[in-house]
C-alpha positions as CSV (number, residue, x, y, z in Angstrom):
1,M,27.4,-85.4,-53.5
2,P,26.2,-88.7,-54.6
3,V,25.5,-91.8,-52.1
4,Y,27.0,-94.7,-54.0
5,V,26.9,-98.2,-52.7
6,H,28.8,-101.0,-54.6
7,V,27.8,-104.8,-55.6
8,I,30.5,-107.4,-55.7
9,D,29.3,-110.3,-58.0
10,H,31.4,-113.4,-56.5
11,P,31.1,-117.0,-57.7
12,D,29.9,-118.1,-54.7
13,A,27.5,-114.9,-53.3
14,R,26.4,-111.3,-54.5
15,V,27.7,-109.0,-52.3
16,L,26.1,-105.5,-51.4
17,V,28.6,-103.1,-49.9
18,D,26.7,-100.7,-47.7
19,T,22.6,-99.7,-48.1
20,G,22.2,-96.1,-48.4
21,M,19.0,-94.3,-47.6
22,T,15.5,-95.5,-48.3
23,E,13.8,-92.7,-46.3
24,L,14.2,-89.4,-44.9
25,H,14.5,-88.2,-41.4
26,P,14.4,-84.7,-39.8
27,A,18.0,-84.8,-38.7
28,V,19.3,-85.8,-42.4
29,V,16.9,-83.4,-43.8
30,A,18.3,-80.7,-41.4
31,A,21.9,-82.1,-42.2
32,F,22.0,-83.1,-45.8
33,N,18.5,-82.3,-47.4
34,P,19.2,-85.0,-49.9
35,R,16.9,-85.9,-52.5
36,L,16.6,-90.3,-52.3
37,Y,17.3,-92.8,-54.7
38,P,16.4,-95.7,-52.7
39,L,17.8,-98.9,-53.5
40,N,14.1,-100.4,-53.6
41,G,12.9,-97.7,-55.8
42,Q,15.4,-98.5,-58.6
43,D,15.7,-101.6,-61.4
44,F,17.7,-103.1,-58.2
45,D,17.6,-106.8,-57.4
46,V,17.0,-106.5,-53.4
47,A,16.6,-110.4,-53.1
48,G,19.4,-111.3,-55.2
49,I,21.6,-110.1,-52.7
50,D,23.3,-112.4,-50.4
51,I,25.5,-110.9,-48.1
52,V,25.7,-107.4,-47.0
53,V,28.4,-105.4,-46.1
54,N,28.3,-101.8,-44.0
55,T,31.8,-100.2,-44.3
56,H,30.7,-98.0,-40.9
57,L,27.2,-97.3,-39.6
58,H,26.2,-93.7,-40.3
59,A,23.0,-92.9,-41.8
60,D,23.7,-92.5,-45.3
61,H,24.9,-96.1,-45.4
62,C,22.9,-98.0,-43.4
63,G,19.5,-96.4,-43.9
64,G,18.8,-99.3,-46.5
65,N,19.4,-102.4,-44.2
66,Q,16.1,-103.0,-43.2
67,L,15.6,-104.0,-47.0
68,F,17.9,-106.9,-46.0
69,A,16.4,-108.0,-42.7
70,D,16.8,-111.9,-43.4
71,K,20.8,-111.4,-44.7
72,P,23.6,-111.5,-42.3
73,I,24.8,-107.9,-42.2
74,Y,28.9,-107.8,-41.4
75,V,30.0,-104.9,-39.2
76,Q,32.9,-104.2,-37.1
77,R,31.9,-104.9,-33.4
78,R,33.2,-101.7,-32.4
79,E,31.1,-99.8,-34.7
80,L,27.7,-101.6,-33.9
81,D,29.1,-100.7,-30.2
82,E,29.6,-97.0,-31.1
83,A,26.3,-96.7,-33.2
84,R,24.1,-98.1,-30.2
85,S,26.0,-96.4,-27.4
86,N,26.3,-93.1,-28.5
87,D,23.1,-90.6,-28.7
88,D,24.8,-88.2,-31.4
89,Y,26.7,-90.9,-33.6
90,T,23.9,-91.8,-36.2
91,L,20.5,-92.6,-36.5
92,R,19.3,-95.5,-34.0
93,E,16.4,-96.7,-35.0
94,W,17.8,-97.4,-38.9
95,V,20.7,-99.4,-37.5
96,D,18.5,-101.5,-35.2
97,A,15.4,-102.1,-37.6
98,P,13.1,-104.6,-37.2
99,G,14.9,-107.9,-38.1
100,V,17.7,-106.6,-38.8
101,R,20.8,-109.2,-38.3
102,Y,24.4,-107.8,-37.9
103,V,27.2,-110.5,-38.1
104,P,30.0,-108.2,-35.8
105,V,33.5,-108.2,-36.9
106,D,36.8,-108.2,-34.6
107,G,39.5,-107.4,-37.0
108,E,40.1,-108.7,-40.3
109,L,38.2,-111.4,-42.1
110,D,38.4,-113.2,-45.2
111,L,34.4,-113.1,-46.3
112,L,35.0,-115.2,-49.1
113,P,37.9,-116.7,-51.3
114,G,39.5,-113.6,-52.5
115,I,37.2,-110.9,-50.6
116,R,38.5,-109.7,-47.4
117,I,36.6,-106.9,-44.8
118,V,39.7,-105.0,-43.3
119,P,39.8,-102.2,-40.0
120,A,40.4,-99.2,-41.7
121,P,39.9,-96.5,-38.4
122,G,39.8,-92.8,-39.2
123,H,36.4,-91.8,-40.2
124,S,35.0,-93.4,-37.4
125,P,36.8,-95.5,-35.0
126,G,35.0,-98.9,-36.3
127,S,35.1,-98.0,-40.4
128,Q,35.9,-101.1,-42.4
129,I,36.8,-101.2,-45.9
130,V,36.0,-104.3,-48.6
131,V,39.3,-105.7,-50.4
132,V,38.9,-107.3,-53.7
133,E,41.5,-109.7,-55.0
134,T,41.3,-109.9,-58.6
135,G,44.3,-111.6,-60.0
136,G,46.8,-108.6,-59.9
137,R,46.5,-105.3,-57.4
138,P,43.3,-105.5,-55.3
139,V,40.1,-103.4,-56.0
140,V,39.3,-101.5,-52.4
141,I,36.0,-100.4,-51.6
142,C,36.6,-97.7,-49.2
143,G,33.0,-96.2,-47.5
144,D,33.9,-93.1,-46.0
145,A,37.3,-94.2,-45.2
146,A,38.6,-91.5,-47.7
147,V,35.4,-88.9,-48.6
148,W,37.4,-87.4,-51.8
149,F,40.5,-88.4,-53.4
150,G,43.1,-85.9,-52.0
151,E,42.5,-88.0,-48.7
152,L,44.4,-90.5,-50.7
153,D,46.7,-89.0,-52.6
154,E,47.9,-87.1,-49.1
155,P,46.4,-90.0,-46.5
156,R,46.0,-88.4,-42.9
157,N,44.5,-90.9,-40.8
158,E,45.2,-94.8,-40.0
159,G,42.8,-96.3,-42.5
160,Q,43.8,-94.2,-45.4
161,R,47.4,-94.9,-45.0
162,L,46.3,-98.4,-44.5
163,I,44.5,-98.4,-48.3
164,R,47.6,-96.7,-49.8
165,A,49.5,-99.3,-48.4
166,L,47.6,-102.3,-50.0
167,E,48.8,-100.4,-53.7
168,P,45.8,-100.7,-55.2
169,E,44.6,-100.7,-58.6
170,M,41.5,-98.5,-58.0
171,V,39.7,-97.1,-54.8
172,W,36.0,-97.0,-54.7
173,L,34.6,-94.2,-52.6
174,A,31.1,-93.8,-51.6
175,H,30.8,-90.4,-52.5
176,E,32.6,-89.9,-56.2
177,H,31.4,-91.3,-59.5
178,E,34.6,-92.7,-60.5
179,P,37.4,-94.3,-58.7
180,W,40.4,-93.1,-57.1
181,R,43.8,-94.6,-58.9
182,P,47.3,-93.9,-58.2
183,A,48.9,-90.7,-59.7
184,A,51.1,-93.0,-62.1
185,A,48.1,-94.6,-63.2
186,H,46.3,-90.8,-63.8
187,T,49.6,-90.0,-65.4
188,E,50.1,-93.3,-68.1
189,D,45.9,-93.2,-69.1
190,L,46.4,-89.6,-69.8
191,S,49.8,-90.6,-72.2
192,Q,47.8,-93.2,-74.0
193,A,44.7,-91.2,-74.7
194,G,46.2,-88.7,-76.8
195,P,45.1,-85.4,-77.4
196,R,41.4,-84.4,-77.4
197,D,39.0,-81.3,-78.2
198,D,37.7,-80.8,-74.3
199,A,35.2,-78.7,-76.0
200,E,33.5,-81.7,-77.0
201,A,34.4,-83.7,-73.5
202,E,31.1,-84.9,-71.9
203,S,30.7,-84.3,-68.3
204,P,29.3,-87.2,-66.2
205,T,26.1,-87.7,-64.8
């Protein structure tokens, strides 16, 4: 399954949410056997990022933190404490890569005008989401607060229920190519699309 990171181009700063992985580790290979598409190996302006937010510190979300050692990295304090104290939680050497500078957050934080960090425990005790106000319903970048769409269709933990309570326009998940949208939006999109020949439809790549 893919691991996506997300960039918010804000007038005051360019914000990166999560950093993926930049190298392989035996523990990660044993668990997932991943193929790497690191940020520093793509056409991506690493130096152009001003702020990093980690939704949580599992290895597939913080493995590129080392690329941003000179940037502030916002994470819930509870999450950082867990990553540094629990040997089985993540790869500690990726969390505390040389020069990485965390800004521990306790609860909600207005990161920039229109961008808010909100705790969303569930996937991990210190998981957080990024809420982007667009003038209408908000857009949410949720990391793994929901790993697949069904967890937002039928929320089961505090973080997922919080996301639904925000009544977002869309929610970007870390492991899905398209954003989740409320069921009513799905129905409306389909009704406006009209008939199509499924044989000619292309699958996303």
